[in-house]
Structures are given as C-alpha cells and as structure tokens.
N, C-alpha and C positions, 0 to 999 in steps of 0.2 A: 254962482259956480257950484254951490252945494245945495242942500235942502232949502226950501223956501220958508218954512215955519220957524218961529222963534225957538221952539224946543229943539228942533234939529240943529240949529246953529249953536245953541248952548251945549248940546252934546258933543259937537265937533270941537268946541273950545275946551271941553274937558279932556278929550284925547290929546289936544295940543298941550294943555297944562302938564299932563303926565309925561308927554314927550320932552318938554323943557327940562324936567327933573332928570330924565334918563340921559339927555345930552350933557347935562352938568356933571353927572357922575362919570360918564365916559371920558369927558374932556379934562376934568379937573382932578379926578380922584383915582380912577382905576390904575393908571400907570404907576403911581406912587404906592398904591395899596397892594397890588399883586406883584410881589417880589419873592425871589427864592428864599426858602426858609421860614416864611410867614405861615402861621397856622391857618388852614382853610376856614375854621370856625370863626376866627377873628375877622377875616375878610367878609364872610357872610353877615356876621352881626353888624359890622360897620356899614356895609351897603344898606342893609335893612334899616338901620338907625337913621342914615342920611335921608332915605326915602321919607320916613315919618317926620323927621325934623324939617323937611322941605315942603310939607303940606300934602304929601301924597300918602297912599296906602300901598302895601305890598301885595302885588297880584299873585305871586307864588314864591315859595322859598327860593333864595338865591341858589342856583345850581353852579357847582364848581367841579367840573369833570376833567379828569387827568388821563392822558394817553388814549387807550382804547375805550375808555368809558365815554359814552356819547351823551347821555342825558339822564336826568332825574336823580343825580347824586347831590345831596345837600349834606353838609357836615353835621354830625351829632354834637350835643352840647359839650361833651368832654373829649372830643376827638383830638388826637395828636398829629394827624396828617398835615404835612406842610407842602408848600409850593415847591415842586422839583425844579432843578436847573436844566434838566436835559429832556424834558417831555412837554408835549403840548398841554396847555391848561385852557379850558373853556369856561368863561364866566357868562352866565345867562340869568338875566333878572328882569322883572316886570313891575310896573307901577300902574295904579288905577286912581282915578278921581271919580267918586260916586259910582263905581262899578265899571267905568269906561277905561279899558286897559291898553297899555302898550307893552311890547315884548321886544327885547333886543339881546344880542350876544356878541361877544368878541373872543378871540383866541390870542394866547400869549405863548411865547417860546423864548427861552434865554440861552439856548445852546448854540452849537455851530453847524448843525446839520442843515445844509441848504435845501434839501428836499422837504423837510418839515416847514421851513420858512416859506417855500413856494406853495406848499399845501394850504397854509393859512391865507396867503395872498389869493390863491385860487378861489377859496370859499368866499372871500370878500368881493372879489371881482364878479363872481357868478351872481351874487345877490344884487350888486349894482347893475349888472346887465339886465337882470329880470325886472328891476325897477323901471328901466327905460322902456320896457315893453308893456307896462301896465297902463291900459287905456280903456275907457268904457266900451263895452261891446266885444272885447277880446275874449276868446274862448280860453278858459283856464288851462285846459290840457295842453295848449300850445306852449305855455310857459315852461312846462316840464321838459319838453324836447329842447328848448333853447338852453336851459340850464345844463341838462345832461350832455348835450353836444359840446358845450364850452368846456366843461370839466374833463370830458374825455380827451379833447384836444390838448389839454395840459398834462395828460398822462395819469389822471386819477379817476376815481369812481365817486358817484354820489351815493349816499345811503338812501336807498329807495323807499324805505318805510318810515322815513322821518321827513315830513313835508311841512310847508307853510300852511297858514290857516286864517280864516276870517275871524275877526275880533268883534264881539258885540257886548252889550252891557252884561256884566257878570259871567261872560262866557269867553274863555281863552281860545277855545276851539269851536268855532261856529260850524254851520252846516256845509260851508265850502272849504275846499283844500286848495293850496297852491302846490301842485306836484313838482317834483324835481327830476322826474324821469318820464320818458315816453310810454313806459309800461303802466303808469298810473293814469287811468282814464277818469280824471276828475270832472264831474258834470258841472254845468253852469257857465255863465259868463261874468266878466267883471262889470260892476255897475257903479255909476257915479255915487259918491258919498260913502262907499264901503271902506272899511279899514281892514288891512291885512298885515299879518306878520309874514315876511318873506325870509325863510331861513334855509340854509344849505349846509349839509354836513359832507365833508370830503375825506376820502380815505384811499389807501392802496389795497385794502382788504377785500372782503366779499361784497361790500356794498349793502350790507344788511345789519340791522341792530337786533340783538336777541335779548330777551328778558332774563334777568338774574333772579336769585332768591332774596336779594337785598331790597327791602322796601323802606323808604325814609319819608315818603310824601303820600298824602291821601287827600281826598276831597269828599264832601258830602254830596249825596244825590241831589240833583236840581229839583226833583219833585219827590218829597217825602210823603209816605202814606199818612192819612189823617190820624189813624190810630196805630201806634207803634207798640208792639208787645215787648217792651224792654223792662225786664224785671230786676235788672242789676242796677243799683243806684248809681254807681260810678259811671256806667255807660250812659245813663240818662243825663247826668250832670255834664258829662263830657260832650255829648251831642248838643245839648242846649248852648254850651259855650262855643262850640265850633260853628253852629249856624248863626249865632249872634255876632261873632267876631269876624268870621271869614265868609259867611254865606256859602256860595258854591265854589269859591276860589280854593286852590290847593293850599295845604298847610303841612307843617312838619312837626314831629314830636318835640323837637327843640323848642318850639313856641309854647308848648304846654307845660314844660318844666317850670316849677315855682308856683304854678297855679293849681296843679294837682300833684299828688304823690306819685312816685314811680309805679307803685302797685295799681293805683287808680288808672293811670295812663295805660299800663300794660293790659289790665283787665278790660277797660273801656274800649280800647282799640280792637282787641281780639273779639269782643262781643259784637261790636258794631260791624266789623268786617265780616264775621260769620253770618250776620243777618243781611249782608248785601247793602247796608246803609252807607258804608264808606267805600269809595273807589280807590284801590291801591295803584300806585305808579311805581312799578319795579324799576330799579336801576337798569339802564340799557347799555349793552356792551357790544362793540363791533364783533361780528360773528367769528372772524379769524384772529381776534385780539390784536388788530393792527391799529396804529395811531389814527386819530380822528381830529379834524379841524372843523370849526363851526363859525358861521357869521350870520347875523340876523338884524333886520331893521323892520320897523313898523311904518306903513305908508297909508296915506289917505288918497283915495281916487277922486280926481277932479276931471273937468272937461278937457283940460290940457294934458293930463297924465297922472303922475303920482307926486304927492307932496310927502317928503320924508319927515316923519314926526320925531324920530329918535336920533 
C-alpha cells in the first residue's frame, strides 16, 4: 500500500506513533483541560508535558488562539490570559517521532451564539470533506475549490492565506500546499505515501489573516552558514541550544526560561533575528478582527485514499 523499503515503512510507523499520541490528547484530555477561566499557559504546559510523557516530542509550541486571533499565539510563561466563556478558542498542537510530525487543531466555544457553533462545525466538516477527496494523482488545486465552495454554501469564508501543507521529516511546511481557495494555484499532485496536514480556518470577516507586531514563536534556519559571525556569547549559546534541542522545528521563548536568564534570551533572540538566523512567526489576526474557527487533521495518502493519523 505504501513504500516498499523497510526504511519507508519505519518512517510511516513514526507518523502513526505521533498520531496515536495526538488522538489520545484530543479524546481523553482536551475536553476536560480547556474550560472557561483556566489559564492558557497551564493548558499549553500540560499538553506539552503529556506529549513528552507519552514518548513523543513537541513539533511546535501549543497554539491557543482566541476569537479573531487565527494562528501563532502561544502563551508566555507568566501570562494571565484565561479561556473565555463567550469566544471561540482554537487549540493547535503537533507531535513528532524522530522528526516525523503530525499536526492537528480543534476549536471550542462555551457560549450560546449558534452562529459561532455553526462556524466551528463548518471548519470540521470542510476538513472531513477534503479528506474524502485525497487520492493519488489528484491535483492539489482542486482541493481548494472543494473546500471553498462548501464553506461558502454554509455562509462563511475561508481564510485564503492559511493553507494545509505537506509534512516531511523536520519540516512542518513542505514544498506542497493544500489550498483552501480556488484563488490559490498550488502546483503538484497528491502522491501515495505522502503525509499532509489538512486545515481550514473559517470566518465571516475578510477571509485574510494579517501579521501583528506580536512575535512569540521562532525557528532556526534549516541550512545555517558554515561560519557564523556571532560575537555575542549569549547569542552563540542560545543558537547552539536551539539547534540541539529543536533543530528546525519552531520554539517559543517560554521553553528557554530557566535555561537562560531573561537578559540572555532577550539579547540572544534580538541578535539572531537581526542576522536572519531565526525565522519569526508573528501572531496572525483576521483582517477585520472577526471571529475565526479552525479544524485540522493529518492524513497519510494510500492507494485507497487517506488514512487519518490524528
């Protein structure tokens, strides 16, 4: 059904192992963990601890995005923000085994607004619809039209610049994209043995996510120069730690606390960012500040179609 070599089969099993941990967290933990009044940082820390205790590694900092915030928001170490009772909350987390990652997200809402409930359901149904269309040889661009048409029929918009993506070893965003709109002409076809994160963001706003000035997540360049003219000791030490612990996967400043002083982190991040060694991931917000719902699954492409891993 998949690759013929032993190594390819082993790699597929690593994706599956990561997926088992993701399913465990979604089925057994999230509903009781994400409750109104609970601090976001406690939720993020708990999920990340469970991933490690379950034998996996964290593929990126747990994102907990509220209302119009769409992506890249992870709580800071001393943050007081709590889960609201009247806004959509999106929890996005990833796991990897030896660099082979899975990525998934769910949305929560504890209020009485039926429109927000329907928005969450639409995001989930759009992803599930896309999954049924994943077959080897299918043109990726066709998936975008299918998702967009479904979401429009429900009275909402997709966020056009937030798309699904190919997952490969130590790469959360591979060379192929899974578009959510007919406007996104994603090149390439779906191939057997590939692993994709299929994600859909739904809103009644502009359908576009804009970058803010808030940056909480970074990653190191995948290919670092052989010689780095880093003369600031704190920056050198920080980079060595980042590459050793996270490789090219995203990380958050929260993970550096306790290992480096606040001053070392501040100077090190600023130095490495100014040199272009670190890639920043600004918090993304819906352009018209309208509520956003999100759903995401990771799938493995087989001859028969798609195996949902998460």
